[in-house]
N, C-alpha and C positions, 0 to 999 in steps of 0.2 A: 568448448562453449557453457555457459553456464544459463542453466535448462528452465532452473529454477525462475530467474529472472526475466527470463525471454515470459516462458508465462507470467508471470507477475505481469510485464509493459503488458502486452495483449488483453490480459485482464485489464488492467486501470486505461488499453486505450475503446474500448468497449464500450465504456459509461461516458455517457453522453456530457461535450463538450472537453474530453481529453482524449479526445484520435490524432494528436501530437504530442503527448509527450510523455517525456522521456526521467526516465525513472533516477534520479541521481542521491546517491550513500548517503547514512547521513551515519550518524554514531552509533552504534550500535552496544550489547551487556555483553555480559557471561552467560550467555547463553548458546543458543540455538540460530534467536532470532537476528534478523535483519531488519535494518526500518531506512524508508526509500520518501525523501519529497520531491513529489508531482504536481503541477501545476494546470489545469486549462489550458487549452489554447486559449490568445492573449484577449480577443472582444467575445470569446465564448459565454456560456456558463457555469466554467469553470476554473476560471483565472485565477482565484484566492492560491494558494501554495496548500500540499496537505499532504500527514502525513502516513503513507503505507507500508505496511506489516506484511515479511513472509517471513513462517516461520512451520519449520515443515514437519508433518501428520508424528510421523514416526518421532521424533524430538520433544515434541513440544505438543500441552493440552490449547488449543486457542478459546476454551470454555468460559473462563475466568475475566478474557477481553473483554467475547461480546456479551456477557453480561450485566460488566461495568456497562458498557456504550449501552447499553438497553437503559441500564439503570440511570443515566448521565440524560440519556434522550427521556424519559419523561420526567 
């Protein structure tokens, strides 16, 4: 059983409009990070697809990704 994928799925499903989302794997990279495509409910607020990343904290530092996201948002 993939515990991290189970936790990621529950996290996504707790977001508004994503209660039925099922993460689908997309290409990864040469690290411990994994990427998944998720879409919201067909008629909900999150119908557009998004990419979510799983990065085990003991192997990956996500602070640079968060900093870039904050920069892009501003």
